[in-house]
C-alpha positions as CSV (number, residue, x, y, z in Angstrom):
1,M,-24.6,-84.9,-40.5
2,K,-22.4,-85.9,-43.5
3,T,-19.9,-83.5,-44.9
4,E,-19.8,-83.5,-48.7
5,K,-16.4,-84.7,-50.0
6,L,-14.6,-82.7,-52.6
7,I,-13.6,-84.6,-55.8
8,I,-10.3,-83.2,-57.1
9,A,-9.3,-84.1,-60.6
10,H,-5.6,-85.1,-60.5
11,R,-4.0,-83.3,-63.4
12,G,-7.4,-83.1,-65.0
13,S,-8.8,-86.3,-66.5
14,P,-5.7,-88.1,-67.8
15,G,-7.7,-91.0,-69.1
16,D,-9.3,-88.7,-71.7
17,A,-6.6,-86.3,-72.6
18,T,-2.9,-85.6,-71.9
19,E,-2.5,-84.8,-68.2
20,N,-1.9,-81.2,-67.1
21,T,-3.3,-79.8,-70.3
22,I,-6.3,-77.5,-70.8
23,E,-8.1,-80.3,-72.7
24,S,-7.7,-82.5,-69.7
25,F,-9.0,-79.8,-67.3
26,E,-12.0,-79.1,-69.6
27,R,-12.9,-82.8,-69.5
28,A,-12.6,-83.0,-65.7
29,M,-14.8,-80.0,-65.3
30,A,-17.4,-81.4,-67.7
31,L,-17.4,-84.6,-65.7
32,G,-18.4,-82.7,-62.5
33,A,-15.1,-82.5,-60.6
34,D,-15.2,-79.9,-57.7
35,M,-11.6,-78.8,-58.2
36,I,-8.7,-79.4,-60.6
37,E,-5.2,-80.2,-59.4
38,F,-2.2,-79.2,-61.5
39,D,1.6,-79.0,-61.1
40,V,3.8,-75.9,-61.4
41,R,7.4,-75.7,-62.6
42,R,9.6,-72.8,-63.7
43,T,11.6,-72.7,-66.9
44,R,15.0,-71.2,-67.5
45,D,13.5,-68.0,-68.7
46,H,11.3,-67.9,-65.5
47,V,8.0,-68.8,-67.1
48,L,5.7,-70.7,-64.8
49,I,4.3,-73.7,-66.6
50,V,2.0,-76.6,-65.9
51,H,4.0,-79.8,-66.0
52,H,4.6,-82.7,-63.6
53,D,8.0,-84.1,-64.4
54,G,11.3,-82.3,-63.8
55,R,12.5,-83.5,-67.2
56,I,11.1,-83.5,-70.8
57,Q,12.7,-85.7,-73.5
58,G,15.6,-86.3,-71.1
59,Q,16.3,-82.6,-70.5
60,S,15.7,-80.6,-67.3
61,V,12.8,-78.3,-67.5
62,K,14.7,-75.6,-65.5
63,D,17.4,-75.6,-68.1
64,L,15.1,-75.0,-71.1
65,S,13.2,-71.9,-72.3
66,Y,9.5,-72.1,-72.5
67,G,9.6,-71.7,-76.3
68,V,11.8,-74.8,-76.6
69,I,9.6,-76.8,-74.1
70,R,6.4,-75.9,-75.9
71,R,7.9,-77.0,-79.3
72,M,9.1,-80.3,-77.8
73,A,5.6,-81.0,-76.4
74,E,3.9,-80.0,-79.7
75,S,6.1,-82.5,-81.5
76,Q,4.5,-85.1,-79.3
77,G,1.0,-83.9,-80.0
78,F,0.1,-81.8,-76.9
79,I,0.6,-78.3,-75.5
80,I,2.2,-77.6,-72.1
81,P,0.3,-74.5,-71.0
82,T,1.6,-71.7,-68.8
83,V,0.1,-71.2,-65.4
84,D,-1.3,-67.9,-66.7
85,E,-3.1,-69.6,-69.5
86,V,-4.7,-72.1,-67.1
87,L,-5.8,-69.4,-64.7
88,K,-7.4,-67.4,-67.6
89,W,-9.3,-70.6,-68.7
90,A,-10.3,-71.6,-65.1
91,K,-11.4,-68.1,-63.8
92,G,-15.1,-68.2,-62.8
93,K,-15.4,-71.9,-63.8
94,I,-13.8,-74.1,-61.2
95,K,-11.7,-74.1,-58.0
96,L,-8.0,-75.0,-58.2
97,D,-5.4,-77.1,-56.3
98,V,-2.1,-75.6,-57.3
99,E,0.9,-77.9,-56.5
100,L,4.3,-76.3,-56.3
101,K,6.9,-78.9,-57.5
102,E,9.9,-76.7,-56.5
103,E,10.9,-74.0,-54.1
104,G,11.8,-70.4,-55.0
105,Y,8.9,-68.9,-56.7
106,E,6.2,-68.9,-54.1
107,K,5.6,-65.2,-54.0
108,E,5.4,-65.1,-57.8
109,I,2.8,-67.8,-58.0
110,V,0.7,-66.3,-55.3
111,E,0.7,-62.9,-57.0
112,L,-0.2,-64.6,-60.3
113,V,-3.1,-66.7,-58.9
114,L,-4.5,-63.8,-56.9
115,G,-4.7,-61.8,-60.2
116,Y,-7.5,-64.2,-61.2
117,F,-8.9,-65.9,-58.1
118,E,-10.3,-64.9,-54.7
119,E,-8.5,-66.6,-51.8
120,D,-11.4,-69.0,-51.2
121,R,-11.3,-70.3,-54.8
122,F,-8.0,-72.1,-54.6
123,V,-5.5,-73.9,-52.4
124,I,-1.7,-74.3,-52.7
125,T,0.0,-77.6,-51.9
126,S,3.5,-78.8,-51.8
127,F,5.9,-81.5,-50.5
128,H,8.1,-78.6,-49.5
129,D,7.4,-77.4,-46.0
130,A,9.4,-74.2,-46.6
131,S,7.3,-73.2,-49.6
132,L,4.1,-73.4,-47.5
133,S,5.8,-71.3,-44.8
134,V,6.7,-68.6,-47.3
135,I,3.1,-68.4,-48.6
136,K,1.6,-68.2,-45.1
137,E,4.0,-65.4,-44.0
138,G,2.7,-63.2,-46.8
139,H,-0.9,-64.4,-47.1
140,S,-2.2,-66.0,-44.0
141,N,-5.7,-66.4,-45.5
142,I,-4.6,-68.6,-48.4
143,K,-5.3,-72.3,-47.6
144,T,-2.2,-74.5,-47.9
145,G,-1.7,-78.3,-47.8
146,L,1.4,-80.3,-46.9
147,I,1.7,-83.3,-49.3
148,L,2.8,-86.6,-47.8
149,G,3.9,-89.8,-49.5
150,R,7.1,-89.0,-51.3
151,A,9.2,-92.1,-52.0
152,I,11.6,-92.4,-49.1
153,P,14.6,-94.8,-48.9
154,S,14.0,-97.4,-46.2
155,Y,17.0,-96.3,-44.2
156,R,15.6,-92.8,-43.6
157,I,13.6,-93.9,-40.6
158,L,13.1,-90.3,-39.3
159,A,11.7,-89.2,-42.6
160,Q,9.3,-92.1,-42.7
161,F,8.2,-91.3,-39.1
162,Q,7.4,-87.7,-40.1
163,E,5.2,-89.0,-42.9
164,F,3.1,-91.1,-40.6
165,F,3.2,-88.5,-37.8
166,P,3.3,-85.2,-39.6
167,V,1.4,-82.9,-37.2
168,K,4.5,-81.2,-35.9
169,R,5.7,-80.5,-39.5
170,C,2.3,-79.3,-40.5
171,K,2.1,-76.8,-37.6
172,K,5.6,-75.5,-38.2
173,A,4.8,-74.9,-41.9
174,K,1.4,-73.4,-40.8
175,A,-0.4,-75.6,-43.3
176,D,-4.2,-75.8,-43.1
177,F,-4.5,-79.5,-44.1
178,L,-2.7,-82.6,-45.0
179,V,-2.5,-84.2,-48.5
180,A,-1.8,-87.8,-47.7
181,H,-1.0,-90.7,-50.1
182,V,-3.6,-93.4,-49.8
183,K,-0.9,-95.8,-48.5
184,L,-0.4,-93.7,-45.4
185,L,-4.0,-94.3,-44.2
186,R,-3.1,-96.9,-41.6
187,A,-1.8,-97.0,-38.0
188,G,-4.4,-94.4,-36.9
189,F,-3.3,-91.7,-39.4
190,L,-6.8,-90.2,-40.0
191,E,-7.8,-90.3,-36.4
192,R,-4.6,-88.4,-35.4
193,A,-5.3,-85.8,-38.0
194,R,-8.9,-85.4,-36.7
195,R,-7.7,-85.0,-33.2
196,N,-5.4,-82.2,-34.3
197,H,-8.2,-80.5,-36.4
198,L,-6.4,-81.2,-39.7
199,P,-8.5,-81.9,-42.7
200,V,-7.1,-84.7,-44.9
201,F,-7.1,-84.8,-48.7
202,V,-6.2,-88.3,-50.0
203,W,-4.2,-89.0,-53.2
204,T,-4.2,-90.7,-55.7
205,V,-7.3,-92.9,-55.4
206,N,-8.5,-94.7,-58.5
207,D,-10.2,-97.9,-57.5
208,E,-13.9,-98.0,-56.9
209,E,-13.8,-99.8,-53.6
210,T,-11.3,-97.3,-52.0
211,I,-13.1,-94.3,-53.4
212,W,-16.4,-95.6,-52.0
213,T,-14.9,-96.3,-48.6
214,L,-13.3,-92.8,-48.3
215,L,-16.5,-91.1,-49.4
216,H,-18.0,-92.6,-46.2
217,D,-15.1,-91.7,-43.9
218,R,-15.8,-88.6,-41.8
219,N,-12.1,-88.0,-41.5
220,V,-11.6,-87.4,-45.2
221,S,-12.3,-84.0,-46.7
222,A,-11.3,-84.6,-50.4
223,I,-10.4,-87.4,-52.8
224,I,-7.8,-86.7,-55.5
225,T,-8.2,-89.0,-58.4
226,D,-7.2,-89.7,-62.0
227,K,-10.8,-90.9,-62.6
228,P,-13.1,-88.0,-61.8
229,D,-15.9,-89.7,-63.8
230,L,-15.9,-92.7,-61.4
231,A,-15.4,-90.6,-58.3
232,V,-18.2,-88.1,-59.2
233,S,-20.6,-91.0,-60.0
234,L,-19.9,-92.7,-56.6
235,K,-20.3,-89.4,-54.8
236,K,-23.7,-88.9,-56.4
237,K,-24.7,-92.3,-55.1
238,T,-23.6,-91.4,-51.6
239,L,-25.6,-88.2,-51.7
240,Q,-28.7,-90.0,-53.0
241,S,-28.5,-92.5,-50.2
242,S,-27.9,-90.0,-47.4
């Protein structure tokens, strides 16, 4: 029996609107994505915002107030929303994949998300093992995912090893699933995850051939993509042929 794969819109639908904006999320939902992924950072005045990069116009996000950041974005023709604004928009519409880009505000984000969503309507992911541990300590039922695929200098052999063989890290952080970069899917990675009962979300997959292949791989639970239109279309074809 085939398990239906989740299509997760990476920062919305960035081909149609500026990534990590409500416009981008609306487009992804309209295209039929199952979940929306977005990035969380905190400003100098402790506002949780939806933004990927640590800097904006050459300045660090953590050193700027939200008011300044919003004006900077508006001068470029888009709006950087707060997490609260995104949650209000998404409530009752679509599931969420909330990525924490930094450590230190795990309890704050959990409290905020739980104000709008039941625990089975969202997941929290991060490159930071410690962040996932903090979340699990306070809320064991929230599903968390350890992201793998960070750029690692070639001399850091141990770090590279832990990317390809992350089970020990995952268990220590009490993560429920792995979020693996597509380039990690070799040397038996998916099979090792399956043997350890760890679902795998794969990022960021944008070419048709790879999406099609992963849709047919029993070891893949979700595909994270910048092209939700393409992924949803291919998913429909797989369901029609099953």
